[in-house]
Structures are given as structure tokens and as C-alpha cells.
Backbone as a printed PyTorch tensor [residue, N CA C, xyz], in Angstrom:
tensor([[[145.9970, 189.5550, -45.4500],
         [145.3810, 190.7520, -45.9800],
         [144.2300, 190.4230, -46.9310]],

        [[144.4560, 189.4440, -47.7880],
         [143.4190, 189.0260, -48.7230],
         [142.2120, 188.4210, -47.9800]],

        [[142.5110, 187.6620, -46.9160],
         [141.4260, 187.0780, -46.1260],
         [140.6030, 188.1400, -45.4390]],

        [[141.2300, 189.1880, -44.9020],
         [140.4410, 190.2070, -44.2360],
         [139.6360, 191.0300, -45.2600]],

        [[140.1520, 191.2350, -46.4400],
         [139.4290, 191.9310, -47.4830],
         [138.1940, 191.0720, -47.9060]],

        [[138.3990, 189.7990, -48.0090],
         [137.3030, 188.8920, -48.3560],
         [136.2610, 188.9090, -47.2560]],

        [[136.6630, 188.8570, -45.9970],
         [135.7290, 188.8700, -44.8890],
         [134.9380, 190.1840, -44.8580]],

        [[135.6570, 191.2870, -45.1060],
         [134.9840, 192.5800, -45.1280],
         [133.9350, 192.6220, -46.2600]],

        [[134.2540, 192.0760, -47.4020],
         [133.3060, 192.0950, -48.5290],
         [132.1080, 191.2490, -48.2090]],

        [[132.3090, 190.1340, -47.4720],
         [131.1770, 189.3010, -47.0430],
         [130.2620, 190.0580, -46.0660]],

        [[130.8700, 190.7050, -45.1120],
         [130.1130, 191.5160, -44.1470],
         [129.3260, 192.6020, -44.8250]],

        [[129.9200, 193.2580, -45.7830],
         [129.2360, 194.3070, -46.5090],
         [128.0620, 193.7410, -47.3070]],

        [[128.2470, 192.5960, -47.8970],
         [127.1730, 191.9350, -48.6490],
         [126.0150, 191.5710, -47.7340]],

        [[126.3420, 191.0800, -46.5370],
         [125.2800, 190.7230, -45.5760],
         [124.5350, 191.9800, -45.1610]],

        [[125.2420, 193.0590, -44.9210],
         [124.5410, 194.2910, -44.5110],
         [123.6390, 194.7630, -45.6010]],

        [[124.0920, 194.7250, -46.8620],
         [123.2480, 195.1420, -47.9520],
         [122.0380, 194.2370, -48.0490]],

        [[122.2600, 192.9270, -47.8940],
         [121.1400, 191.9810, -47.9690],
         [120.1260, 192.2490, -46.8480]],

        [[120.6270, 192.5940, -45.6670],
         [119.7560, 192.8620, -44.5490],
         [118.9680, 194.1230, -44.8190]],

        [[119.6220, 195.1780, -45.3250],
         [118.9470, 196.4410, -45.6460],
         [117.8780, 196.2050, -46.7160]],

        [[118.2800, 195.4410, -47.7390],
         [117.3490, 195.1620, -48.8280],
         [116.1240, 194.3780, -48.3330]],

        [[116.3480, 193.4130, -47.4600],
         [115.2730, 192.6000, -46.9090],
         [114.3300, 193.4790, -46.0840]],

        [[114.9120, 194.3490, -45.2600],
         [114.0960, 195.2410, -44.4420],
         [113.2850, 196.1990, -45.3050]],

        [[113.8920, 196.7030, -46.3900],
         [113.1540, 197.5590, -47.2890],
         [112.0520, 196.8280, -48.0250]],

        [[112.3180, 195.6220, -48.4480],
         [111.3180, 194.7890, -49.1270],
         [110.1660, 194.5010, -48.1970]],

        [[110.4640, 194.2080, -46.9190],
         [109.4110, 193.9510, -45.9510],
         [108.5350, 195.1610, -45.7660]],

        [[109.1390, 196.3110, -45.5910],
         [108.3600, 197.5650, -45.4370],
         [107.4670, 197.8090, -46.6020]],

        [[108.0300, 197.5990, -47.7870],
         [107.2410, 197.7870, -49.0490],
         [106.0720, 196.8280, -49.0880]],

        [[106.3050, 195.5810, -48.7720],
         [105.2310, 194.5750, -48.8230],
         [104.1580, 194.8700, -47.8020]],

        [[104.5420, 195.3380, -46.6280],
         [103.5470, 195.6800, -45.5900],
         [102.6560, 196.8480, -46.0700]],

        [[103.2850, 197.8510, -46.6780],
         [102.5210, 199.0050, -47.1660],
         [101.5850, 198.5910, -48.3230]],

        [[102.0580, 197.7000, -49.2030],
         [101.2220, 197.2310, -50.2960],
         [100.0420, 196.4280, -49.7370]],

        [[100.2840, 195.6380, -48.6980],
         [ 99.1890, 194.9070, -48.0910],
         [ 98.1590, 195.8560, -47.4820]],

        [[ 98.6140, 196.8590, -46.8000],
         [ 97.7370, 197.8310, -46.2000],
         [ 96.9650, 198.5600, -47.2720]],

        [[ 97.6180, 198.8610, -48.4200],
         [ 96.9350, 199.5160, -49.5530],
         [ 95.7970, 198.6100, -50.0330]],

        [[ 96.0720, 197.3140, -50.1280],
         [ 95.0430, 196.3730, -50.6310],
         [ 93.8370, 196.3320, -49.6470]],

        [[ 94.1190, 196.3450, -48.3550],
         [ 93.0560, 196.3200, -47.3350],
         [ 92.2030, 197.6040, -47.4740]],

        [[ 92.8900, 198.7510, -47.5740],
         [ 92.1610, 199.9970, -47.7390],
         [ 91.2870, 200.0040, -49.0030]],

        [[ 91.8040, 199.4720, -50.0920],
         [ 91.0130, 199.4060, -51.3240],
         [ 89.7710, 198.5190, -51.1630]],

        [[ 89.9450, 197.4160, -50.4450],
         [ 88.7940, 196.5320, -50.2160],
         [ 87.7590, 197.2160, -49.3190]],

        [[ 88.2290, 197.9480, -48.3080],
         [ 87.3430, 198.6910, -47.4390],
         [ 86.5820, 199.7810, -48.2380]],

        [[ 87.2930, 200.4020, -49.1400],
         [ 86.6670, 201.4210, -50.0160],
         [ 85.5850, 200.8030, -50.9060]],

        [[ 85.8740, 199.6120, -51.4300],
         [ 84.8740, 198.8870, -52.2480],
         [ 83.6510, 198.5490, -51.4200]],

        [[ 83.8770, 198.1470, -50.1850],
         [ 82.7400, 197.8390, -49.2840],
         [ 81.9090, 199.0780, -48.9870]],

        [[ 82.5860, 200.2120, -48.7270],
         [ 81.9010, 201.4650, -48.4490],
         [ 81.0710, 201.8650, -49.6720]],

        [[ 81.6490, 201.6600, -50.8460],
         [ 80.9170, 202.0260, -52.0720],
         [ 79.6840, 201.1280, -52.2090]],

        [[ 79.8390, 199.8360, -51.9640],
         [ 78.7160, 198.9220, -52.0240],
         [ 77.6180, 199.2650, -51.0440]],

        [[ 77.9950, 199.8390, -49.9110],
         [ 77.0400, 200.2080, -48.8920],
         [ 76.4760, 201.6220, -49.1310]],

        [[ 76.9390, 202.2540, -50.2040],
         [ 76.4180, 203.6050, -50.5580],
         [ 77.0600, 204.7350, -49.7990]],

        [[ 78.1730, 204.4790, -49.1200],
         [ 78.8370, 205.5470, -48.3600],
         [ 79.9570, 206.1540, -49.1680]],

        [[ 79.5820, 207.1020, -50.0470],
         [ 80.5400, 207.6820, -50.9640],
         [ 81.6520, 208.4700, -50.2480]],

        [[ 81.2880, 209.1580, -49.1920],
         [ 82.3030, 209.9570, -48.4640],
         [ 83.3860, 209.0420, -47.8890]],

        [[ 82.9440, 207.9450, -47.2730],
         [ 83.9310, 207.0080, -46.6910],
         [ 84.7440, 206.3480, -47.8060]],

        [[ 84.1300, 206.0630, -48.8930],
         [ 84.8330, 205.4740, -49.9990],
         [ 85.9690, 206.3550, -50.4950]],

        [[ 85.6640, 207.6670, -50.6380],
         [ 86.6570, 208.6240, -51.0960],
         [ 87.8100, 208.6960, -50.1000]],

        [[ 87.5190, 208.7690, -48.8250],
         [ 88.5590, 208.8590, -47.7870],
         [ 89.4710, 207.5990, -47.8630]],

        [[ 88.8680, 206.4360, -47.9610],
         [ 89.6490, 205.1980, -48.0160],
         [ 90.4640, 205.1100, -49.3360]],

        [[ 89.8860, 205.5770, -50.4280],
         [ 90.6320, 205.5740, -51.6790],
         [ 91.8650, 206.4750, -51.5760]],

        [[ 91.6940, 207.6590, -50.9600],
         [ 92.8080, 208.5310, -50.8010],
         [ 93.8920, 207.9460, -49.9070]],

        [[ 93.4470, 207.2750, -48.8350],
         [ 94.4060, 206.6160, -47.9390],
         [ 95.1280, 205.4990, -48.7000]],

        [[ 94.4190, 204.7470, -49.5130],
         [ 95.0420, 203.6640, -50.2840],
         [ 96.0570, 204.2330, -51.2620]],

        [[ 95.6990, 205.3170, -51.9310],
         [ 96.6070, 205.9280, -52.8580],
         [ 97.8900, 206.4000, -52.1480]],

        [[ 97.7100, 206.9930, -50.9850],
         [ 98.8810, 207.4740, -50.1990],
         [ 99.7470, 206.2890, -49.7440]],

        [[ 99.1360, 205.2070, -49.3940],
         [ 99.9020, 204.0310, -48.9870],
         [100.6380, 203.4460, -50.1660]],

        [[ 99.9990, 203.4470, -51.3270],
         [100.6840, 202.9530, -52.5370],
         [101.8820, 203.8360, -52.8820]],

        [[101.7220, 205.1390, -52.7560],
         [102.8410, 206.0420, -53.0070],
         [103.9570, 205.7890, -52.0370]],

        [[103.6520, 205.5800, -50.7430],
         [104.6360, 205.3150, -49.7570],
         [105.3840, 203.9940, -50.0490]],

        [[104.6370, 203.0160, -50.5250],
         [105.2780, 201.7130, -50.9160],
         [106.2440, 201.9270, -52.0860]],

        [[105.8570, 202.7410, -53.0610],
         [106.7590, 203.0130, -54.1910],
         [107.9800, 203.7640, -53.7110]],

        [[107.8410, 204.6970, -52.8290],
         [109.0070, 205.4210, -52.2790],
         [109.9230, 204.5010, -51.5060]],

        [[109.3480, 203.5760, -50.7500],
         [110.1600, 202.5900, -50.0030],
         [110.9750, 201.7220, -50.9550]],

        [[110.3170, 201.3360, -52.0080],
         [110.9660, 200.4850, -53.0520],
         [112.1640, 201.2510, -53.6760]],

        [[111.9130, 202.5110, -54.0020],
         [112.9780, 203.3230, -54.6050],
         [114.1300, 203.5440, -53.6340]],

        [[113.8050, 203.8010, -52.3570],
         [114.8340, 203.9990, -51.3590],
         [115.6520, 202.7480, -51.1870]],

        [[115.0520, 201.5890, -51.2050],
         [115.7470, 200.3000, -51.0630],
         [116.6780, 200.1150, -52.2320]],

        [[116.1450, 200.3750, -53.4540],
         [116.9900, 200.2170, -54.6250],
         [118.1860, 201.1790, -54.5940]],

        [[117.9630, 202.4120, -54.1330],
         [119.0630, 203.3790, -54.0410],
         [120.1030, 202.9180, -53.0610]],

        [[119.6810, 202.3660, -51.9090],
         [120.6320, 201.9050, -50.8910],
         [121.4590, 200.7220, -51.3980]],

        [[120.7940, 199.8370, -52.1150],
         [121.5080, 198.6520, -52.6340],
         [122.4930, 199.0390, -53.7180]],

        [[122.1340, 200.0690, -54.5000],
         [122.9790, 200.4960, -55.5770],
         [124.2680, 201.1730, -55.0550]],

        [[124.2210, 201.7360, -53.8690],
         [125.3930, 202.4200, -53.3350],
         [126.4180, 201.4970, -52.8570]]])
């Protein structure tokens, strides 16, 4: 009985680690995309394309918000 409880706790820990890793990966991908969008916005600004800069800045902000939400969701899942 003790061995099966221990095995179950190990399986649960692995599942949490897998969920946490998947959440971390999603967050990192979104943060990377945010960085790319910010660099594209900087380029548009340097080229004098203010409209494109604003669009890219808004997209970067949205991606940053999504990354923050992914981080929070991962933390919530791990805490449960």
C-alpha cells in the first residue's frame, strides 16, 4: 500500500512537472514573439511608418499580456 501511494505521488509530480514545462514553453514562445514584434515596431518607426509602428506595438502588448496570462495559469495549475 505504501509503495503504491509513493508511486502515485511520483506520477502526480511528473504530471505537474510536465504541465509546468508546457506552460513555461508557451510563455517563453509568446515572450519571444513579443520581442520580435517590438523590434519590427522599432524598424517601422525608424522608417517613418507610424501607422505600422502603432499596429505592431499593439500586437506586442497583446502578446505580452497573453504571456503573463499563460504564466499565471501555469502557476495556478502547479499550486493545485
